[in-house]
MDTraj code that builds the backbone (N, CA, C; nanometers):
import mdtraj as md
import numpy as np

residues = "MET LYS HIS LEU LEU LEU PHE ASP ILE ASP GLY THR LEU VAL ARG GLY GLY PRO ALA LYS ARG VAL PHE GLU LEU ALA MET THR GLU VAL PHE GLY THR ALA GLY PRO ILE GLY GLY HIS ASP PHE SER GLY LYS THR ASP PRO GLN ILE ALA ARG GLU LEU LEU GLY ALA ALA GLY VAL SER PRO GLY ASP MET GLU ALA GLY PHE PRO ALA LEU TRP ASP ALA TYR LEU GLY GLY LEU ARG GLU ARG LEU PRO ALA LYS PRO MET THR VAL ILE GLY GLY VAL PRO ALA LEU LEU GLU ARG LEU ALA GLY MET GLU ASP VAL ALA LEU GLY LEU LEU THR GLY ASN ILE LEU GLU GLY ALA ARG LEU LYS LEU GLY SER VAL GLY LEU LEU GLU TYR PHE PRO VAL GLY GLY PHE GLY SER ASP SER GLU ILE ARG GLU ASP LEU PRO ALA VAL ALA MET GLU ARG ALA ALA ARG ASN TRP GLY VAL ALA PHE ASP PRO GLN ALA VAL VAL VAL ILE GLY ASP THR PRO ARG ASP VAL ALA CYS GLY LYS TYR GLY GLY THR ARG THR VAL ALA VAL ALA THR GLY ARG PHE ASP GLU THR ALA LEU ALA ASP THR GLY ALA ASP HIS VAL LEU PRO ASP MET THR ASP LEU GLU GLY THR VAL GLU VAL LEU LEU ARG".split()
xyz = np.array([
    [17.4989, 7.4324, 12.8575],
    [17.5344, 7.4665, 13.0045],
    [17.3992, 7.4236, 13.0720],
    [17.4181, 7.3302, 13.1828],
    [17.2991, 7.2935, 13.2267],
    [17.2841, 7.3471, 13.3970],
    [17.4300, 7.3522, 13.4511],
    [17.4428, 7.3639, 13.5901],
    [17.5245, 7.4849, 13.6284],
    [17.4825, 7.5736, 13.6917],
    [17.5476, 7.6781, 13.7559],
    [17.5776, 7.6699, 13.9119],
    [17.6858, 7.6330, 13.9607],
    [17.7325, 7.6017, 14.0973],
    [17.7904, 7.7464, 14.1475],
    [17.7348, 7.7891, 14.2707],
    [17.7849, 7.9103, 14.3512],
    [17.8259, 7.8728, 14.4939],
    [17.9388, 7.8752, 14.4978],
    [18.0329, 7.8632, 14.6036],
    [18.0492, 7.9648, 14.6933],
    [18.0318, 7.9602, 14.7951],
    [18.0828, 8.0259, 14.9291],
    [18.2343, 8.0169, 14.9466],
    [18.2821, 8.1053, 14.9919],
    [18.4316, 8.1018, 15.0196],
    [18.4522, 8.0484, 15.1580],
    [18.4754, 8.1287, 15.2660],
    [18.5157, 8.1169, 15.4056],
    [18.4198, 8.0098, 15.4596],
    [18.5009, 7.8858, 15.5018],
    [18.4389, 7.7915, 15.5679],
    [18.3807, 7.6693, 15.4554],
    [18.3685, 7.7247, 15.3319],
    [18.3561, 7.6079, 15.2324],
    [18.4562, 7.5745, 15.1407],
    [18.5195, 7.6873, 15.0721],
    [18.6313, 7.6550, 14.9903],
    [18.7633, 7.6602, 15.0676],
    [18.7738, 7.7572, 15.1615],
    [18.9355, 7.7998, 15.2521],
    [18.8690, 7.8225, 15.3780],
    [18.9632, 7.8364, 15.4584],
    [18.9488, 7.8845, 15.6065],
    [19.0736, 7.9222, 15.6665],
    [19.0959, 8.0075, 15.7787],
    [19.2138, 8.0568, 15.8083],
    [19.2467, 8.1886, 15.7420],
    [19.3820, 8.2021, 15.7670],
    [19.4292, 8.3268, 15.6822],
    [19.4177, 8.4640, 15.7882],
    [19.4849, 8.5459, 15.7290],
    [19.4720, 8.6796, 15.8490],
    [19.3483, 8.7762, 15.8388],
    [19.2287, 8.7482, 15.7507],
    [19.1211, 8.8290, 15.7197],
    [19.0721, 8.8886, 15.8390],
    [19.0286, 8.8236, 15.9802],
    [18.9717, 8.8908, 16.0884],
    [19.0440, 8.9777, 16.1471],
    [19.1856, 8.9478, 16.1450],
    [19.2608, 9.0414, 16.2115],
    [19.3085, 9.1585, 16.1402],
    [19.3181, 9.1561, 16.0094],
    [19.3133, 9.2550, 15.9337],
    [19.2206, 9.3405, 15.9224],
    [19.0767, 9.2771, 15.9333],
    [18.9681, 9.3725, 15.9243],
    [18.9701, 9.4271, 16.0722],
    [18.9706, 9.3829, 16.1761],
    [18.9762, 9.4612, 16.3346],
    [19.1064, 9.5729, 16.3038],
    [19.2174, 9.5469, 16.2519],
    [19.3054, 9.6697, 16.2363],
    [19.2671, 9.7782, 16.1545],
    [19.1928, 9.7587, 16.0422],
    [19.1437, 9.8365, 15.9593],
    [19.0331, 9.9228, 16.0137],
    [18.9236, 9.8492, 16.0721],
    [18.8338, 9.9271, 16.1590],
    [18.8847, 10.0196, 16.2503],
    [18.9904, 9.9853, 16.3357],
    [19.0300, 10.0666, 16.4523],
    [19.1293, 10.1908, 16.3730],
    [19.1946, 10.1554, 16.2606],
    [19.2737, 10.2716, 16.2103],
    [19.1751, 10.3781, 16.1508],
    [19.0582, 10.3262, 16.0976],
    [18.9685, 10.4166, 16.0130],
    [18.8700, 10.4873, 16.1207],
    [18.8216, 10.4150, 16.1998],
    [18.7204, 10.4494, 16.2847],
    [18.7256, 10.4556, 16.4356],
    [18.8566, 10.4129, 16.4655],
    [18.9340, 10.4305, 16.6039],
    [18.8629, 10.3159, 16.6970],
    [18.7758, 10.2159, 16.6260],
    [18.7230, 10.1019, 16.7206],
    [18.7073, 10.0012, 16.6355],
    [18.7086, 9.8760, 16.6671],
    [18.6507, 9.7923, 16.5818],
    [18.5199, 9.7040, 16.6560],
    [18.4605, 9.7778, 16.7463],
    [18.3612, 9.7458, 16.8190],
    [18.3617, 9.6135, 16.8946],
    [18.2647, 9.5261, 16.9291],
    [18.2540, 9.3970, 17.0058],
    [18.3284, 9.2967, 16.9246],
    [18.4412, 9.3068, 16.8577],
    [18.4783, 9.2190, 16.7348],
    [18.5134, 9.0711, 16.7964],
    [18.5638, 9.0749, 16.8963],
    [18.6109, 8.9076, 16.9481],
    [18.4916, 8.8280, 16.9899],
    [18.3561, 8.8673, 17.0099],
    [18.2800, 8.7897, 17.0250],
    [18.1639, 8.7893, 16.9148],
    [18.1945, 8.8478, 16.8357],
    [18.0903, 8.8775, 16.7044],
    [18.0734, 8.7494, 16.6145],
    [17.9551, 8.7339, 16.5582],
    [17.9287, 8.6225, 16.4502],
    [17.9500, 8.6843, 16.3267],
    [18.0583, 8.6305, 16.2404],
    [18.0861, 8.6778, 16.1085],
    [17.9948, 8.5879, 16.0080],
    [17.9498, 8.4676, 16.0816],
    [17.8857, 8.3476, 15.9749],
    [17.8034, 8.3935, 15.8705],
    [17.8263, 8.3829, 15.7472],
    [17.7528, 8.3915, 15.6437],
    [17.6956, 8.5336, 15.5911],
    [17.7535, 8.6442, 15.6835],
    [17.7257, 8.7809, 15.6750],
    [17.8084, 8.8624, 15.5725],
    [17.7655, 8.9461, 15.4960],
    [17.8733, 9.0509, 15.4084],
    [17.9544, 9.1219, 15.4848],
    [18.0682, 9.1652, 15.4228],
    [18.1695, 9.2416, 15.4985],
    [18.0993, 9.3736, 15.5211],
    [18.0289, 9.4357, 15.4577],
    [17.9781, 9.5757, 15.4768],
    [17.8709, 9.5283, 15.6089],
    [17.7852, 9.4285, 15.6133],
    [17.6973, 9.4093, 15.7099],
    [17.7750, 9.3820, 15.8579],
    [17.8752, 9.3145, 15.8516],
    [17.9755, 9.2913, 15.9678],
    [18.0158, 9.4464, 16.0115],
    [18.0769, 9.5087, 15.9250],
    [18.1181, 9.6392, 15.9734],
    [18.0261, 9.7155, 16.0340],
    [17.8899, 9.7350, 15.9737],
    [17.7903, 9.8103, 16.0006],
    [17.7328, 9.7788, 16.1504],
    [17.7584, 9.6477, 16.1739],
    [17.6845, 9.5878, 16.2895],
    [17.7971, 9.6222, 16.4159],
    [17.9179, 9.5974, 16.3900],
    [18.0219, 9.6355, 16.4750],
    [18.0543, 9.7814, 16.5165],
    [18.0495, 9.8767, 16.4170],
    [18.0170, 10.0148, 16.4297],
    [17.9143, 10.0471, 16.5161],
    [17.7896, 9.9919, 16.4965],
    [17.6623, 10.0516, 16.5323],
    [17.6824, 10.0079, 16.6831],
    [17.7404, 9.9047, 16.7052],
    [17.7250, 9.8589, 16.8795],
    [17.8422, 9.9177, 16.9222],
    [17.9252, 10.0159, 16.8449],
    [18.0174, 10.0962, 16.9172],
    [18.0000, 10.2449, 16.9213],
    [17.8528, 10.2479, 16.8633],
    [17.8104, 10.4093, 16.8519],
    [17.8376, 10.4913, 16.7733],
    [17.8965, 10.4274, 16.6394],
    [17.9242, 10.5127, 16.5392],
    [17.8195, 10.5664, 16.4549],
    [17.7993, 10.6633, 16.4316],
    [17.6670, 10.7064, 16.3409],
    [17.6624, 10.6583, 16.2082],
    [17.5379, 10.6252, 16.1463],
    [17.5276, 10.5706, 16.0154],
    [17.5992, 10.6796, 15.9176],
    [17.5768, 10.8022, 15.9060],
    [17.6661, 10.8894, 15.8548],
    [17.8028, 10.8677, 15.8404],
    [17.8727, 10.8652, 15.9738],
    [18.0250, 10.8358, 15.9885],
    [18.0548, 10.7114, 15.9070],
    [17.9744, 10.6135, 15.9338],
    [17.9997, 10.4912, 15.8666],
    [18.0026, 10.5019, 15.7059],
    [17.9240, 10.5511, 15.6865],
    [17.9473, 10.5871, 15.5058],
    [18.0607, 10.6455, 15.4690],
    [18.0849, 10.7624, 15.5382],
    [18.1836, 10.8422, 15.5308],
    [18.3349, 10.7633, 15.5174],
    [18.3391, 10.6863, 15.6252],
    [18.4666, 10.6044, 15.6361],
    [18.4620, 10.4994, 15.5561],
    [18.3518, 10.4336, 15.4955],
    [18.3840, 10.3029, 15.4226],
    [18.4803, 10.2916, 15.3204],
    [18.4619, 10.3897, 15.2524],
    [18.6106, 10.3614, 15.1406],
    [18.7537, 10.3432, 15.1928],
    [18.7491, 10.4329, 15.2925],
    [18.8997, 10.4270, 15.3630],
    [18.8991, 10.2824, 15.4155],
    [18.7707, 10.2311, 15.4738],
    [18.7976, 10.1076, 15.5479],
    [18.8440, 10.0164, 15.4597],
    [18.7667, 10.0128, 15.3246],
    [18.8044, 9.8577, 15.2465],
    [18.9271, 9.9153, 15.2024],
    [18.9834, 10.0032, 15.1825],
    [19.1115, 10.0541, 15.1310],
    [19.2377, 9.9776, 15.2197],
    [19.2025, 10.0097, 15.3511],
    [19.3129, 9.9636, 15.4583],
    [19.2783, 9.8338, 15.4590],
    [19.1683, 9.7560, 15.4494],
    [19.1489, 9.6085, 15.4773],
    [19.2182, 9.5555, 15.3525],
    [19.2021, 9.5768, 15.2268],
    [19.2479, 9.5192, 15.1256],
    [19.3969, 9.5403, 15.1197],
    [19.4390, 9.6731, 15.1625],
    [19.5987, 9.6822, 15.1739],
    [19.6521, 9.5631, 15.2667],
    [19.5750, 9.5581, 15.3814],
    [19.6298, 9.4390, 15.4888],
    [19.6393, 9.3062, 15.4304],
    [19.5421, 9.2861, 15.3568],
    [19.5233, 9.1530, 15.3041],
    [19.6518, 9.1112, 15.2109],
    [19.6519, 9.2282, 15.1373],
    [19.7749, 9.1916, 15.0194],
    [19.9062, 9.1966, 15.0952],
    [19.9248, 9.2650, 15.1964],
    [20.0548, 9.2755, 15.2760],
    [20.0683, 9.1363, 15.3453],
    [19.9615, 9.0666, 15.4126],
    [19.9805, 8.9671, 15.5099],
    [19.9318, 8.8247, 15.4311],
    [19.8420, 8.8171, 15.3380],
    [19.8330, 8.6863, 15.2764],
    [19.9549, 8.6272, 15.2209],
    [20.0715, 8.6798, 15.1598],
    [20.1708, 8.6005, 15.1149],
    [20.2435, 8.5169, 15.2482],
    [20.2349, 8.5706, 15.3564],
    [20.3034, 8.4929, 15.4594],
    [20.2196, 8.3973, 15.5357],
    [20.0692, 8.4377, 15.5257],
    [19.9707, 8.3660, 15.5977],
    [19.8734, 8.3204, 15.4831],
    [19.8780, 8.2586, 15.3896],
    [19.7874, 8.2304, 15.2965],
    [19.6730, 8.1347, 15.3524],
    [19.5387, 8.1621, 15.3093],
    [19.4320, 8.0675, 15.3385],
    [19.4635, 7.9316, 15.3330],
    [19.3873, 7.8723, 15.4016],
    [19.3992, 7.7177, 15.3995],
    [19.2953, 7.6151, 15.3323],
    [19.3280, 7.5722, 15.2156],
    [19.2143, 7.5354, 15.1260],
    [19.1755, 7.3803, 15.2003],
    [19.0233, 7.3913, 15.1928],
    [18.9555, 7.2776, 15.2766],
    [18.9545, 7.1571, 15.1841],
    [18.9567, 7.0223, 15.2715],
    [18.9903, 6.9039, 15.1866],
    [18.9124, 6.8718, 15.1038],
    [18.9430, 6.8385, 14.9819],
    [18.8515, 6.7654, 14.8822],
    [18.8232, 6.8834, 14.7914],
    [18.8586, 7.0101, 14.8065],
    [18.8092, 7.1120, 14.7187],
    [18.9047, 7.1351, 14.5868],
    [19.0140, 7.1081, 14.5992],
    [19.0942, 7.1164, 14.4574],
    [19.0520, 6.9942, 14.3696],
    [19.0376, 6.8895, 14.4196],
    [18.9932, 6.7863, 14.3192],
    [18.8828, 6.8013, 14.2605],
    [18.7864, 6.8696, 14.3639],
    [18.6296, 6.8766, 14.3131],
    [18.6205, 6.9922, 14.2132],
    [18.7009, 7.0951, 14.2297],
    [18.6828, 7.2105, 14.1156],
    [18.7714, 7.1750, 13.9906],
    [18.8576, 7.0901, 13.9847],
    [18.9288, 7.0369, 13.8837],
    [18.8239, 6.9465, 13.7957],
    [18.7582, 6.8735, 13.8480],
    [18.6380, 6.7719, 13.7961],
    [18.5496, 6.8785, 13.7348],
    [18.4871, 6.9600, 13.8323],
    [18.3959, 7.0365, 13.7674],
    [18.4202, 7.1262, 13.6698],
    [18.5233, 7.1829, 13.6817],
    [18.5730, 7.2564, 13.5693],
    [18.6078, 7.1880, 13.4293],
    [18.6063, 7.0871, 13.4077],
    [18.6221, 7.0151, 13.3173],
    [18.5025, 6.9592, 13.2716],
    [18.3773, 6.9623, 13.2996],
    [18.2644, 6.9357, 13.2568],
    [18.2229, 7.0514, 13.1575],
    [18.1531, 7.0009, 13.0192],
    [18.0950, 7.1037, 12.9699],
    [17.9880, 7.1661, 12.9871],
    [17.8909, 7.1014, 13.0915],
    [17.7617, 7.1517, 13.1104],
    [17.7578, 7.1942, 13.2446],
    [17.8858, 7.2202, 13.2960],
    [17.8884, 7.3037, 13.4383],
    [17.9628, 7.4328, 13.4431],
    [17.9090, 7.5525, 13.4911],
    [17.9488, 7.6703, 13.5275],
    [17.9698, 7.7046, 13.6626],
    [18.0740, 7.7704, 13.6901],
    [18.1373, 7.7889, 13.8343],
    [18.1467, 7.9416, 13.8943],
    [18.0825, 7.9512, 13.9850],
    [18.0946, 8.0973, 14.0397],
    [18.0834, 8.1247, 14.1921],
    [18.0822, 8.2188, 14.2478],
    [18.1070, 8.2420, 14.3602],
    [17.9758, 8.3280, 14.4207],
    [17.9471, 8.2909, 14.5385],
    [17.8324, 8.3619, 14.6185],
    [17.8863, 8.3705, 14.7491],
    [17.9175, 8.5227, 14.7717],
    [18.0095, 8.5242, 14.9100],
    [17.9792, 8.6711, 14.9653],
    [17.9948, 8.6557, 15.0922],
    [17.9724, 8.7976, 15.1537],
    [18.1017, 8.9086, 15.1523],
    [18.2170, 8.8133, 15.1144],
    [18.3144, 8.8974, 15.0938],
    [18.3026, 9.0124, 14.9696],
    [18.3889, 9.1215, 14.9658],
    [18.3896, 9.2220, 14.9076],
    [18.4680, 9.1538, 14.7665],
    [18.4484, 9.1860, 14.6601],
    [18.5010, 9.1346, 14.5353],
    [18.6684, 9.1087, 14.5576],
    [18.7302, 9.2485, 14.5647],
    [18.8754, 9.2399, 14.5780],
    [18.9257, 9.1367, 14.6937],
    [18.8509, 9.1282, 14.8207],
    [18.8858, 9.0475, 14.8994],
    [18.8669, 8.9075, 14.8765],
    [18.7684, 8.8823, 14.8196],
    [18.7390, 8.7503, 14.7561],
    [18.8612, 8.7086, 14.6543],
    [18.9025, 8.7966, 14.5803],
    [18.9937, 8.7668, 14.4608],
    [19.1242, 8.7438, 14.5488],
    [19.1613, 8.8202, 14.6442],
    [19.2878, 8.7871, 14.6966],
    [19.2943, 8.6577, 14.8179],
    [19.1918, 8.6379, 14.8689],
    [19.1850, 8.5173, 14.9380],
    [19.1888, 8.3924, 14.8441],
    [19.1161, 8.3801, 14.7478],
    [19.1358, 8.2722, 14.6411],
    [19.2451, 8.2725, 14.5815],
    [19.3037, 8.4050, 14.5299],
    [19.4546, 8.4062, 14.4702],
    [19.5475, 8.3604, 14.5430],
    [19.5373, 8.3654, 14.6803],
    [19.6491, 8.3187, 14.7699],
    [19.6694, 8.1778, 14.7799],
    [19.5891, 8.0925, 14.7324],
    [19.5825, 7.9479, 14.7343],
    [19.5440, 7.9085, 14.5650],
    [19.5512, 7.9806, 14.4640],
    [19.5595, 7.9265, 14.3454],
    [19.4013, 7.8901, 14.2974],
    [19.3179, 7.9309, 14.3819],
    [19.1801, 7.8884, 14.3250],
    [19.1067, 8.0007, 14.2312],
    [19.1522, 8.1112, 14.2321],
    [19.0684, 8.2151, 14.1880],
    [19.0463, 8.1798, 14.0458],
    [19.1141, 8.1043, 13.9650],
    [19.1191, 8.0967, 13.8112],
    [18.9685, 8.0316, 13.7828],
    [18.9242, 7.9336, 13.8959],
    [18.8042, 7.8600, 13.8620],
    [18.6703, 7.9309, 13.8689],
    [18.6654, 8.0611, 13.9026],
    [18.5446, 8.1420, 13.9244],
    [18.5667, 8.2620, 13.8513],
    [18.4774, 8.2717, 13.7207],
    [18.4972, 8.3970, 13.6381],
    [18.3678, 8.5062, 13.6724],
    [18.2677, 8.4612, 13.7711],
    [18.1606, 8.5386, 13.8023],
    [18.1133, 8.5115, 13.9373],
    [18.0742, 8.5997, 13.9805],
    [18.0087, 8.5648, 14.1326],
    [17.9254, 8.6935, 14.1827],
    [17.8482, 8.6796, 14.2820],
    [17.7973, 8.7766, 14.3738],
    [17.8875, 8.8201, 14.5157],
    [17.8980, 8.9491, 14.5372],
    [17.9955, 8.9706, 14.6384],
    [17.9026, 9.0708, 14.7491],
    [17.9852, 9.0872, 14.8828],
    [17.9390, 9.1646, 14.9373],
    [17.9362, 9.3156, 14.9183],
    [18.0371, 9.3228, 14.8127],
    [18.0498, 9.4858, 14.7672],
    [17.9439, 9.5141, 14.6759],
    [17.8463, 9.4058, 14.6252],
    [17.7448, 9.4224, 14.5449],
    [17.6200, 9.4757, 14.6356],
    [17.5857, 9.4214, 14.7313],
    [17.5018, 9.4675, 14.8149],
    [17.5226, 9.3990, 14.9764],
    [17.5092, 9.4785, 15.0840],
    [17.5194, 9.4570, 15.2126],
    [17.4205, 9.3224, 15.2541],
    [17.3157, 9.3028, 15.1446],
    [17.2040, 9.2040, 15.1762],
    [17.2544, 9.0819, 15.1125],
    [17.2652, 8.9836, 15.2067],
    [17.3146, 8.8417, 15.1386],
    [17.1945, 8.7934, 15.0288],
    [17.0763, 8.8262, 15.0614],
    [16.9637, 8.7487, 14.9830],
    [16.9713, 8.8163, 14.8411],
    [17.0213, 8.9240, 14.8253],
    [17.0381, 8.9995, 14.6996],
    [17.1353, 8.9149, 14.6044],
    [17.2133, 8.8533, 14.6721],
    [17.3381, 8.7946, 14.5788],
    [17.3197, 8.6985, 14.5035],
    [17.2391, 8.6074, 14.4925],
    [17.2132, 8.4918, 14.4137],
    [17.1412, 8.5574, 14.2900],
    [17.0740, 8.6613, 14.2882],
    [17.0394, 8.7226, 14.1537],
    [17.1496, 8.7792, 14.0810],
    [17.2222, 8.8573, 14.1626],
    [17.3443, 8.9357, 14.1018],
    [17.4291, 8.8308, 14.0295],
    [17.4838, 8.7042, 14.0988],
    [17.5468, 8.6080, 14.0413],
    [17.4962, 8.5573, 13.9262],
    [17.3511, 8.5096, 13.9013],
    [17.3000, 8.4542, 13.8218],
    [17.2950, 8.5379, 13.7083],
    [17.2655, 8.6924, 13.7106],
    [17.2821, 8.7607, 13.6057],
    [17.4213, 8.7739, 13.5304],
    [17.5296, 8.7718, 13.6216],
    [17.6583, 8.7819, 13.5477],
    [17.6771, 8.6534, 13.4826],
    [17.6368, 8.5261, 13.5393],
    [17.6709, 8.4072, 13.4934],
    [17.6058, 8.4216, 13.3414],
    [17.4798, 8.4618, 13.3281],
    [17.3951, 8.4642, 13.2134],
    [17.4583, 8.5591, 13.0997],
    [17.5268, 8.6546, 13.1532],
    [17.5897, 8.7517, 13.0650],
    [17.7283, 8.6763, 13.0085],
    [17.8074, 8.5909, 13.1080],
    [17.9323, 8.5286, 13.0773],
    [17.9144, 8.4119, 12.9968],
    [17.8013, 8.3353, 13.0145],
    [17.7996, 8.2082, 12.9057],
    [17.6846, 8.2308, 12.8302],
    [17.6387, 8.3482, 12.8214],
    [17.5064, 8.3412, 12.7140],
    [17.3890, 8.2409, 12.7636],
    [17.3537, 8.2230, 12.8746],
    [17.2660, 8.1279, 12.9131],
    [17.1809, 8.1841, 13.0320],
    [17.0388, 8.1729, 13.0207],
    [16.9677, 8.2198, 13.1008],
    [16.9299, 8.0986, 13.2055],
    [17.0140, 8.0910, 13.3152],
    [16.9999, 7.9752, 13.3943],
    [16.8711, 7.9495, 13.4737],
    [16.7938, 7.8555, 13.4694],
    [16.6875, 7.8338, 13.5560],
    [16.7168, 7.8320, 13.6926],
    [16.6588, 7.8799, 13.7963],
    [16.7083, 7.8949, 13.9247],
    [16.7141, 7.7313, 13.9885],
    [16.6334, 7.6517, 13.9168],
    [16.6589, 7.5147, 14.0016],
    [16.7718, 7.4349, 13.9140],
    [16.8314, 7.5110, 13.8413],
    [16.9761, 7.4557, 13.7988],
    [17.0729, 7.5329, 13.8500],
    [17.0461, 7.6188, 13.9440],
    [17.1444, 7.6705, 14.0128],
    [17.1757, 7.6345, 14.1777],
    [17.2878, 7.5868, 14.2203],
    [17.3303, 7.5374, 14.3317],
    [17.3944, 7.6299, 14.4084],
    [17.3414, 7.6640, 14.5237],
    [17.4331, 7.7553, 14.6115],
    [17.4740, 7.6518, 14.7154],
    [17.6049, 7.6558, 14.7492],
    [17.7018, 7.5667, 14.8357],
    [17.7447, 7.6533, 14.9342],
    [17.7361, 7.6149, 15.0629],
    [17.7810, 7.7019, 15.1589],
    [17.7866, 7.6283, 15.2955],
    [17.8451, 7.6779, 15.4201],
    [17.8564, 7.6249, 15.5217],
    [17.7688, 7.6789, 15.6341],
    [17.7041, 7.7766, 15.6276],
    [17.6090, 7.8442, 15.7092],
    [17.4776, 7.8315, 15.6877],
    [17.4100, 7.8434, 15.8108],
    [17.2342, 7.8677, 15.7633],
    [17.2207, 7.9934, 15.6672],
    [17.2797, 8.0915, 15.7028],
    [17.2489, 8.1880, 15.5825],
    [17.2915, 8.1863, 15.4465],
    [17.3793, 8.0800, 15.4074],
    [17.3992, 8.0228, 15.2966],
    [17.2884, 7.9593, 15.2265],
    [17.2508, 7.8780, 15.3145],
    [17.1169, 7.8163, 15.2769],
    [16.9865, 7.9295, 15.2436],
    [16.9680, 8.0258, 15.3453],
    [16.8674, 8.1011, 15.3200],
    [16.8577, 8.1859, 15.2272],
    [16.9919, 8.2397, 15.1930],
    [17.0121, 8.3202, 15.0663],
    [16.9754, 8.2402, 14.9583],
    [17.0231, 8.1189, 14.9241],
    [17.0004, 8.0417, 14.8010],
    [16.8387, 8.0141, 14.8007],
    [16.7805, 7.9821, 14.9218],
    [16.6222, 7.9599, 14.9034],
    [16.5563, 8.0854, 14.8602],
    [16.5964, 8.2100, 14.9145],
    [16.5451, 8.3134, 14.8777],
    [16.5599, 8.3443, 14.7146],
    [16.6631, 8.3082, 14.6615],
    [16.7024, 8.3169, 14.5251],
    [16.6230, 8.2156, 14.4432],
    [16.5786, 8.1243, 14.5105],
    [16.5071, 8.0014, 14.4345],
    [16.6057, 7.8869, 14.3810],
    [16.7032, 7.8813, 14.4358],
    [16.8394, 7.7874, 14.3708],
    [16.8107, 7.6622, 14.4725],
    [16.8780, 7.5534, 14.4327],
    [16.9187, 7.4260, 14.5029],
    [16.9993, 7.4687, 14.6079],
    [16.9998, 7.4272, 14.7121],
    [17.0846, 7.4423, 14.8466],
    [17.1992, 7.3322, 14.8594],
    [17.2808, 7.3197, 14.8747],
    [17.3650, 7.2200, 14.9425],
    [17.4614, 7.2697, 15.0752],
    [17.4441, 7.2246, 15.1568],
    [17.5185, 7.2875, 15.2713],
    [17.6209, 7.1876, 15.3078],
    [17.7362, 7.2139, 15.3540],
    [17.8650, 7.1352, 15.3960],
    [17.8999, 7.2012, 15.5313],
    [17.9168, 7.0741, 15.6134],
    [17.9681, 7.0983, 15.7550],
    [18.1183, 7.1156, 15.7750],
    [18.1695, 7.2029, 15.6791],
    [18.2979, 7.2360, 15.7282],
    [18.3380, 7.3295, 15.7745],
    [18.2461, 7.4294, 15.8425],
    [18.2456, 7.5301, 15.9124],
    [18.2506, 7.5233, 16.0445],
    [18.1560, 7.6278, 16.1174],
    [18.1140, 7.6151, 16.2536],
    [17.9718, 7.5316, 16.2667],
    [17.9155, 7.4984, 16.1802],
    [17.7896, 7.4333, 16.2012],
    [17.8007, 7.2975, 16.1525],
    [17.7395, 7.2331, 16.2280],
    [17.7547, 7.0547, 16.2127],
    [17.6301, 7.0130, 16.1130],
    [17.6432, 6.9074, 16.1075],
    [17.5400, 6.8529, 16.0020],
    [17.3791, 6.8559, 16.0267],
    [17.3734, 6.8143, 16.1843],
    [17.2285, 6.8424, 16.2337],
    [17.1714, 6.9938, 16.2260],
    [17.2745, 7.0906, 16.2577],
    [17.2302, 7.2312, 16.2637],
    [17.2066, 7.2896, 16.0946],
    [17.2918, 7.2134, 16.0235],
    [17.2315, 7.2677, 15.8786],
    [17.1244, 7.1765, 15.8331],
    [17.0917, 7.0498, 15.8551],
    [16.9945, 6.9999, 15.8234],
    [16.8518, 7.0757, 15.8582],
    [16.8706, 7.1390, 15.9864],
    [16.7539, 7.2184, 16.0335],
    [16.7211, 7.3138, 15.9453],
    [16.8075, 7.3825, 15.8540],
    [16.7763, 7.4786, 15.7752],
    [16.6741, 7.4429, 15.6671],
    [16.6726, 7.3224, 15.6349],
    [16.5838, 7.2641, 15.5120],
    [16.6659, 7.2654, 15.3881],
    [16.8262, 7.2720, 15.3815],
    [16.8746, 7.2532, 15.2802],
    [16.8356, 7.1240, 15.1979],
    [16.8333, 7.1174, 15.0552],
    [16.8364, 7.0076, 14.9840],
    [16.8951, 6.9075, 14.9990],
    [17.0443, 6.9328, 15.0383],
    [17.1359, 6.8248, 15.0747],
    [17.2328, 6.8720, 15.1635],
    [17.2592, 6.7974, 15.2609],
    [17.3806, 6.8128, 15.3619],
    [17.4878, 6.7290, 15.3449],
    [17.6090, 6.7718, 15.3238],
    [17.7308, 6.6990, 15.3152],
    [17.8259, 6.7254, 15.4311],
    [17.8813, 6.5865, 15.4868],
    [17.9904, 6.6437, 15.5983],
    [18.0984, 6.7072, 15.5473],
    [18.1581, 6.6906, 15.4240],
    [18.2528, 6.7581, 15.3828],
    [18.2629, 6.7282, 15.2467],
    [18.3661, 6.7641, 15.1570],
    [18.3644, 6.7653, 15.0181],
    [18.4762, 6.6457, 14.9819],
    [18.5154, 6.5545, 15.0532],
    [18.6244, 6.4619, 15.0274],
    [18.5974, 6.3565, 14.9425],
    [18.4610, 6.3184, 14.9474],
    [18.4102, 6.2160, 14.8479],
    [18.3872, 6.2845, 14.7007],
    [18.4820, 6.2406, 14.6224],
    [18.4532, 6.3339, 14.5047],
    [18.3585, 6.2857, 14.4174],
    [18.3369, 6.1677, 14.4054],
    [18.1839, 6.1055, 14.3169],
    [18.0674, 6.1627, 14.3776],
    [18.0724, 6.1158, 14.5006],
    [17.9361, 6.1512, 14.5821],
    [17.9071, 6.3063, 14.5741],
    [18.0118, 6.3905, 14.5985],
    [17.9840, 6.5176, 14.6047],
    [17.9384, 6.5662, 14.4417],
    [18.0200, 6.5019, 14.3454],
    [17.9596, 6.5691, 14.2330],
    [17.8183, 6.5247, 14.1931],
    [17.7929, 6.4018, 14.2370],
    [17.6479, 6.3601, 14.2164],
    [17.5469, 6.4323, 14.2839],
    [17.5510, 6.4634, 14.4095],
    [17.4883, 6.5766, 14.4648],
    [17.4667, 6.7054, 14.4126],
    [17.5639, 6.7692, 14.3560],
    [17.5975, 6.8846, 14.3404],
    [17.4927, 6.8831, 14.1794],
    [17.4916, 6.7850, 14.1015],
    [17.4402, 6.7639, 13.9829],
    [17.3464, 6.6833, 13.9574],
    [17.2554, 6.6372, 14.0660],
    [17.1498, 6.5603, 14.0527],
    [17.0456, 6.6664, 14.0122],
])
top = md.Topology()
chain = top.add_chain()
for i, resn in enumerate(residues, 1):
    res = top.add_residue(resn, chain, resSeq=i)
    for name in ("N", "CA", "C"):
        top.add_atom(name, md.element.get_by_symbol(name[0]), res)
traj = md.Trajectory(xyz[None], top)
């Protein structure tokens, strides 16, 4: 096993779906407010971080946040289970073929590195048949701090495959500057894809090891990820 590839979810593998609306409804149900959610930047952040920022802006105390978080995640996950069957995520172009190719390579291990809480990630990817590709990952439910997650994912990968992956054999793939930053913090290689809010120029400015317009060029993408 030579390579560990850690994929972000939203904007990298999938987009759309009901998650933002479900999140807003869950926040309002539990806390009575979703804060200034309409203009809030979700990009590259963990779910708990987003909730804390919105609630803080709405004047909710840290103690009340902590007390309400278990109910928030229950409401959020319940909303996803209810709404995803009718409004599943949309798979980003090139992703199915890429994952199928990578999954067939003996020297490649696949995982997730995402701000989504664990069950939210499972529900989103399960709605489009991609969950089976990712036996391990680092999630927003592991830490609110995105930079903590590469180490979490690498530790789980080491246990799963019995391999201690050198950080330079690990690649974090994502669509936001925060994806790149957390990979760099973890000492991994970074590949940014302009399939979300940020264009190639903005992603190149992050210092990512490589920037791709998307992942539709199967052979070219595989070459970049495994170089």
